[in-house]
C-alpha positions in Angstrom: -60.4 -33.2 -20.8 -58.3 -35.5 -22.9 -59.1 -39.2 -23.1 -56.6 -41.5 -21.3 -55.8 -45.0 -22.6 -54.0 -47.9 -20.9 -51.1 -49.9 -22.5 -50.3 -53.3 -20.9 -46.6 -53.5 -20.0 -46.9 -57.2 -19.0 -47.4 -59.7 -16.2 -44.6 -60.1 -13.7 -43.6 -62.6 -11.1 -40.4 -61.4 -9.5 -38.4 -63.2 -6.8 -36.0 -61.4 -4.5 -33.7 -62.6 -1.8 -32.9 -60.3 1.1 -29.3 -61.1 2.2 -29.5 -59.1 5.4 -33.0 -60.0 6.7 -33.0 -63.6 5.5 -36.2 -63.4 3.6 -37.4 -64.4 0.2 -40.1 -62.5 -1.4 -42.2 -63.0 -4.5 -44.1 -60.1 -6.0 -46.8 -60.7 -8.7 -48.6 -58.0 -10.7 -49.8 -56.9 -14.0 -48.5 -53.5 -15.0 -50.2 -50.8 -17.1 -49.1 -47.4 -18.4 -51.6 -44.7 -19.1 -51.2 -42.3 -22.0 -53.2 -39.5 -23.4 -55.3 -40.2 -26.5 -53.1 -38.2 -28.9 -49.9 -40.2 -27.9 -51.5 -43.7 -27.7 -50.4 -45.0 -31.1 -46.9 -43.7 -30.7 -46.6 -45.1 -27.2 -47.9 -48.5 -28.2 -45.3 -48.7 -31.0 -42.5 -47.6 -28.6 -43.5 -50.1 -26.0 -43.5 -52.9 -28.6 -40.1 -51.9 -30.0 -38.5 -51.7 -26.5 -40.5 -54.3 -24.6 -37.5 -56.2 -23.3 -35.6 -53.1 -22.3 -38.8 -51.9 -20.4 -39.2 -55.3 -18.8 -35.6 -55.3 -17.6 -36.1 -51.9 -15.9 -39.3 -53.0 -14.3 -37.7 -56.1 -12.8 -34.7 -54.1 -11.7 -36.8 -51.4 -10.0 -38.9 -54.1 -8.2 -35.8 -56.1 -7.0 -34.1 -53.0 -5.7 -37.1 -51.7 -3.8 -37.3 -52.5 0.0 -40.2 -54.6 1.1 -41.8 -51.7 2.9 -42.8 -50.0 -0.5 -45.0 -53.0 -1.3 -47.0 -52.5 1.8 -47.9 -48.9 1.1 -51.5 -47.9 0.2 -51.8 -47.5 -3.6 -48.1 -48.6 -4.0 -47.1 -45.0 -4.8 -43.4 -45.4 -4.2 -42.9 -48.5 -6.4 -45.0 -46.9 -9.1 -42.9 -43.8 -9.1 -39.6 -45.8 -9.1 -40.8 -47.8 -12.1 -41.9 -44.7 -13.9 -38.6 -42.9 -13.3 -36.7 -45.9 -14.7 -38.8 -46.2 -17.8 -38.6 -42.5 -18.6 -34.8 -42.6 -18.0 -34.2 -45.5 -20.4 -36.6 -44.2 -23.1 -37.0 -40.4 -22.8 -39.6 -40.4 -25.7 -42.2 -42.2 -23.5 -45.1 -39.8 -22.6 -46.5 -42.1 -20.0 -48.9 -40.3 -17.6 -48.8 -42.8 -14.8 -48.2 -46.5 -13.9 -50.8 -48.8 -12.4 -50.4 -52.3 -10.9 -53.3 -54.7 -10.8 -53.7 -58.2 -9.5 -50.9 -57.4 -7.0 -49.7 -60.1 -4.6 -46.8 -60.2 -2.2 -45.5 -63.4 -0.5 -42.7 -63.2 2.0 -41.0 -66.3 3.4 -38.2 -66.6 5.9 -35.1 -68.5 4.7 
């Protein structure tokens, strides 16, 4: 019954190089966090105060993820990995969920 709001966590273009499989991948997406109405102002403030720390964790989670998680329907695993990292680095975050939009994955052989 509570209203949910979205907070933009940024636009990302992340390159990864797979040493074992000889592939280079580029992942592009816009990331949003959803929060309940009563936490919206606090979460917006927290996100602004810790924007770089959050960005670092999002990039790290994306680079450490195997390519298979980017081919899942609804990107459930990568969303969960990002959410866990964000909650670990800033325990005060009361994010309900993470959503990726404008998602694009390009894989090239080296």
